[in-house]
N, C-alpha and C positions, 0 to 999 in steps of 0.2 A: 192610350194617353200616358200610362206610366212608362212605357218604353220611350216615348218622345221626351219625357222629362229626364229619364236616365241618359238619353242620347245628348240632350242639350247640356246636362250637368257634366258629362264626360268631355264635351267640347270646351266648357268653361274651365275645367281642370287642366285640360291640355293647353289652353291659351294662357292660363296662369303660369304653368311650368315654362312655357316659351318666354313669357315676359320676364320672369325671374332669371332665367339662364342668359337671355340677351342682355339684360341690364348688368349682370355680373361680368360677363365677357366684354361688354362695351366699356365698362368702367376701367377694367385692367388694360384694355387696348388703348384707351385715351391716355392713361397714365404712362404707359410704356412708349407712347409716341414721342415723349420728351427726348429719348435717345436718338430717334430719327431726326427730330428738329435740330438737335445739337450737332449731329453728324453732317447734316446738309449745310448748316451755317459754317462749320469748320471747313468743309470742302470748298464752299464758295469763297472763303477768306484766303485759303491757301492756294487757290487756283487748281484744285483737284476736282472741280465740278464737272469737268469734261470726262473724267474716268467714271463712268456709270454703268450699272448692270440692270437688267430687267429684274425687278423684285417680284417674286410670285405672290407675295401678300398684297401688295398695292396694285400690281399689274402695270406699273409705270417704271420709268427710268429713275433709279436711286443711286446716288454717289456711293462709291466703295467705302468711304469713311463712315457713312451712315449705316451701311450693312455690317461693318466691323463693330460699331457701337451697339447695334441691335444684338449681335451675337454675344457680345460681352455682357449685355444686360440679361439675356436669356440664361447665360452660364451662371451668373450670380443669382438669378431668380431660382434656378433649379438647385444650386448648391445650398441655398437657404431654406429649401423645402417649401417654397412658396406655392408650388403646384399642389402639394398635399394639403396645405392650409386652404387654398381656394376650393379644392374639391370638398373639404370638410365643411366649408361655409355653404356650399351648394346643398350638401346633405342636411345641414341645419336649417336651411330655408324651408324644407318640407315640414319641419316641426313648428317653426315660428309663424309661418303664414297659414297654417292649418288648411291645407289644400282641400280636405274633405268638406269644409264648410264653404268653399268657393269664395273666400273673401279676396278682393283684389289688393295687391300691395299698395302702400301709400304712394301718393303722387310726389313724394320727396325724391323719387328717382331722377326726375328732371333736374332738380336743384343739385343733386350730387354729380350728375353728368356735366353741368355747367361749371361746378367747382373743380372737377377733374380737368376740364379743358383749360381753365385758368392756371391750375397748378402745372399742367403740361408745359406751357410757355415759360413759366417761372423756373421750373426744374431744368428745362432745356437751356435757358439762359445761364443758369449757374454751372451747368456741366461744360458748356462751351467757353465760359469766361476766361480760363487760363490761356487757352490757345488763341482766342480772338484778341484778348488784351495784349499778349506778347506780340502778335502780328501787327497790331495797331502801332505799338511802339517801334517795331522794326520798320514799318512803312513810313513812319515819321522820320526816322533816321535816314532811310534810303532817299526820301524826298529831299532832305537837307543836303545829302551827298550829291544827288543828281542836279540840284539847283546850283551847287558850288562848282561842279564839274559837269557841264552839259554835254561834253563829248562822250560820256559813258552811255552805253546802250542800256536802257532800262530793263529789257527782257533778258539780256544775257547776264545782267548783274543781280537784279532784284528777285527774279523768279527762283533761281537756285537757293538764294539766301532764305527766302520765305519758306520754301519747301523743307530745307534742312532744319530751320528753326521750328516749324510746325511739328515735324517728327520728333525732334528733341523734347519739345514741351509735352507732346503726347506721351512720350516714354517716361518723362519725369513726373507727370501728373496721373499716372496709371493708378496709383494708390488712392488718390483723392477722387478720381472718377469712379473707382470701385466702391468707395464709401458712399458717394452720391447715389450710385445705382442701388446700394443696399438700403439707403434711406428711401429711395423711390419705391422699391419693393415693399418696404414697411408701410409707407403712406398709401400705396395702392390697396394693400390688404386691409388697412384701417378704413379706407373708404368703402370697401365691400362690407366690412363689419357695420358701418353706419347704415348701409342699405338694409341689412338684416335686423337692425334695431327698429 
C-alpha cells in the first residue's frame, strides 16, 4: 500500500514538473511568435511571400523575412541573457510551487496564455508598422501614377519600387525593431515571472 502511494506521489510530482515546464515554454513561444507574425505580414505586403523555406520549428512554409526576424529576435534574446533568466525562473519554480507537497500550480496559467496571445498580435503589429505603413503610402502613390498614366505596366513599375522601399525601410528601422525585440523579451520574461507568482 505504501509503495502504491509513493508511486502515485511520484507520478503527481512528474506531472507537476511537466505542467510548469510546458507553461513556461509555451508562454515564451507565444510571445516570440510576434516576430513571425510581423515577418509574414511584411513578406505579404512586399510581395516576398513566394520566397519561403520549410521552417523546422513549425513544419510548414515560412517566408524568408519571417525567418530573418526570428533569428534577429533570438540573437537579441541571447545577448540580453534571457535564456539564463528563463532557466533561473525554472529553478525558482521548484521552490515556489513546493513540489514535495504536490500542490498544483494556480489555474491563472490559462489567463496568462490568453494574455500572451493578445500581446503577440499587438507586438507583431507594432514591429511591422514602419514597413507596412510606408508600403501603404507607396502603393497609394503608385495607384495615382498608374491611374494618370494607364500605359505603365504595374508589375514592371510597382514591384521593384515596393521591394527597394521595403528593404530601405527595414534597414533604417533596424534600431527600432531591435528595441521592440528587447521590449518583447522583457515582457515575455515578466509574464513568466507572473506565472511564478
